[in-house]
C-alpha positions as CSV (number, residue, x, y, z in Angstrom):
1,M,9.0,12.6,-5.0
2,G,8.5,9.7,-7.4
3,E,6.8,6.5,-6.2
4,G,10.1,4.6,-5.9
5,T,11.8,7.4,-4.0
6,T,8.8,7.7,-1.6
7,A,8.9,4.0,-0.9
8,R,12.7,4.1,-0.2
9,A,12.1,7.1,2.0
10,A,9.4,5.2,3.9
11,L,11.7,2.2,4.5
12,G,14.5,4.5,5.4
13,V,12.5,6.3,8.0
14,L,11.4,3.0,9.6
15,I,14.9,1.7,9.8
16,L,16.4,4.9,11.2
17,A,13.8,5.1,13.9
18,V,14.7,1.8,15.3
19,V,18.4,2.2,14.9
20,C,18.5,5.7,16.3
21,A,16.6,4.7,19.3
22,G,19.4,2.2,20.1
23,S,22.3,4.6,20.0
24,G,24.2,5.7,23.0
25,A,25.4,4.0,26.2
26,P,23.6,1.0,27.5
27,R,21.2,1.8,30.3
28,T,18.4,0.3,32.4
29,P,15.1,0.6,30.5
30,Q,12.7,3.1,31.9
31,P,8.9,2.7,31.7
32,R,8.8,5.8,29.5
33,D,10.8,4.0,26.9
34,R,7.7,2.3,25.6
35,R,4.5,4.2,25.4
36,D,1.3,2.6,24.0
37,G,3.3,0.5,21.5
38,V,5.4,3.3,20.0
39,L,9.1,3.5,20.0
40,V,10.5,6.5,21.9
41,A,14.0,8.0,21.9
42,A,15.5,5.6,24.4
43,G,13.3,2.7,23.7
44,L,15.4,0.5,21.5
45,G,17.2,-1.1,24.4
46,A,13.8,-1.9,25.9
47,A,12.4,-3.3,22.6
48,Q,12.0,-7.0,22.4
49,Q,14.6,-9.0,20.6
50,L,13.6,-10.0,17.1
51,T,13.7,-13.8,16.5
52,V,12.1,-16.3,14.2
53,G,8.9,-17.7,15.7
54,H,8.9,-15.4,18.8
55,S,8.4,-11.9,17.4
56,P,4.9,-10.9,16.4
57,R,4.6,-8.8,13.2
58,S,5.3,-5.2,13.7
59,D,6.7,-2.0,12.2
60,L,9.8,-2.6,14.3
61,I,10.5,-5.7,12.2
62,G,9.8,-3.7,9.1
63,L,12.4,-1.2,10.2
64,W,15.1,-3.9,10.7
65,Q,14.2,-5.4,7.3
66,S,14.6,-1.9,5.8
67,V,18.1,-1.7,7.3
68,L,18.9,-5.0,5.6
69,W,17.5,-3.6,2.3
70,A,19.4,-0.3,2.7
71,D,22.7,-2.2,3.1
72,G,22.0,-4.6,0.2
73,Y,21.3,-7.8,2.1
74,S,17.8,-8.3,0.9
75,A,15.3,-7.1,-1.7
76,R,12.9,-4.3,-1.0
77,S,10.1,-6.9,-1.4
78,S,11.5,-8.6,1.7
79,V,10.1,-5.9,3.9
80,T,7.1,-7.7,5.2
81,C,7.1,-6.8,8.9
82,T,7.4,-10.6,9.7
83,F,10.7,-12.0,11.2
84,D,11.0,-15.1,9.0
85,Q,13.8,-17.5,8.1
86,A,14.9,-15.3,5.2
87,T,15.2,-12.3,7.5
88,A,17.1,-14.3,10.1
89,E,19.6,-15.5,7.4
90,A,20.1,-12.0,6.0
91,T,20.6,-10.9,9.6
92,R,23.3,-13.6,10.1
93,V,25.2,-12.3,7.1
94,W,24.8,-8.7,8.2
95,Q,26.0,-9.5,11.7
96,S,29.0,-11.5,10.4
97,N,30.0,-8.6,8.1
98,H,29.7,-6.2,11.0
99,H,31.9,-8.4,13.3
100,L,29.0,-9.5,15.6
101,S,28.0,-12.9,16.7
102,A,26.0,-14.2,13.7
103,D,23.1,-15.7,15.5
104,G,20.3,-14.2,13.4
105,I,18.8,-12.5,16.5
106,V,18.3,-8.7,16.4
107,G,19.2,-7.6,20.0
108,P,21.1,-4.7,21.6
109,A,24.4,-5.4,19.9
110,T,22.9,-5.6,16.5
111,W,20.8,-2.5,16.9
112,G,23.8,-0.7,18.4
113,A,26.0,-1.6,15.4
114,A,23.3,-0.3,13.0
115,A,22.8,2.9,15.1
116,E,26.4,3.8,14.5
117,R,25.4,4.6,10.9
118,I,22.7,7.1,11.8
119,V,23.5,10.7,11.3
120,P,21.4,13.9,11.7
121,V,20.4,15.6,8.6
122,G,18.4,18.8,9.3
123,Q,15.2,17.8,11.2
124,W,15.6,14.2,10.1
125,M,18.0,11.4,10.9
126,V,19.4,9.2,8.1
127,Y,20.6,5.6,8.4
128,Q,23.5,5.6,5.9
129,G,23.1,2.3,4.3
130,E,25.7,0.8,2.0
131,R,23.2,1.3,-0.9
132,Y,20.4,3.6,0.3
133,G,19.8,6.2,2.9
134,L,16.8,5.7,5.2
135,P,15.2,8.9,6.6
136,L,13.5,9.1,10.0
137,R,12.2,11.8,12.3
138,R,11.5,12.2,16.0
139,T,8.6,14.2,17.5
140,P,9.1,16.7,20.2
141,D,7.9,14.2,22.8
142,G,10.6,11.7,21.6
143,V,8.5,9.3,19.6
144,Y,10.0,8.0,16.3
145,E,8.1,8.4,13.1
146,V,8.5,6.7,9.8
147,Y,7.5,7.9,6.3
148,D,4.8,5.8,4.8
149,T,2.4,6.6,1.9
150,G,3.2,10.3,1.7
151,R,3.2,11.1,5.5
152,F,5.0,10.4,8.7
153,H,3.4,8.3,11.4
154,R,4.5,6.7,14.7
155,L,6.7,3.6,14.5
156,R,4.7,0.8,16.2
157,T,6.4,-1.9,18.2
158,D,3.2,-3.9,18.8
159,A,1.4,-3.7,15.4
160,V,1.8,-3.4,11.7
161,T,0.7,0.0,10.3
162,L,3.1,0.3,7.4
163,T,1.3,0.2,4.1
164,R,4.0,-2.0,2.6
165,C,3.3,-4.7,5.2
166,R,-0.5,-4.8,5.1
């Protein structure tokens, strides 16, 4: 893979991980949904909302920013793993275009709308963005992994591990 393709794949994996975790019927979060700061299969509903000034930097934010990029709402350079005003504004536009309340907050409804565009492709899952596809994968124990710098690693909800965001 070329460097640009690898970077796109990494962003895609991150986005898909978060989105895929939020698919399905709403349910009461279980303690197993979050395990040592990684996102597990049913964990998106239990993940914190993403808002300006209240969301600490994390791979989870990087995943959402990657969704915005894959759909053409922001530049690839906007994936910083920080939920800033620019991310909130791009989120408002994305929400409006997806018939959601355009509040700029990434919560269950926003994750759910994005999850509708995740499809299985072999052992991976792909968020089918309007411009780019974002690949993800899930480990046998249900933890989402993202592609970053030539390898997969666990999606962190409590830290920034993505090379792009460091």
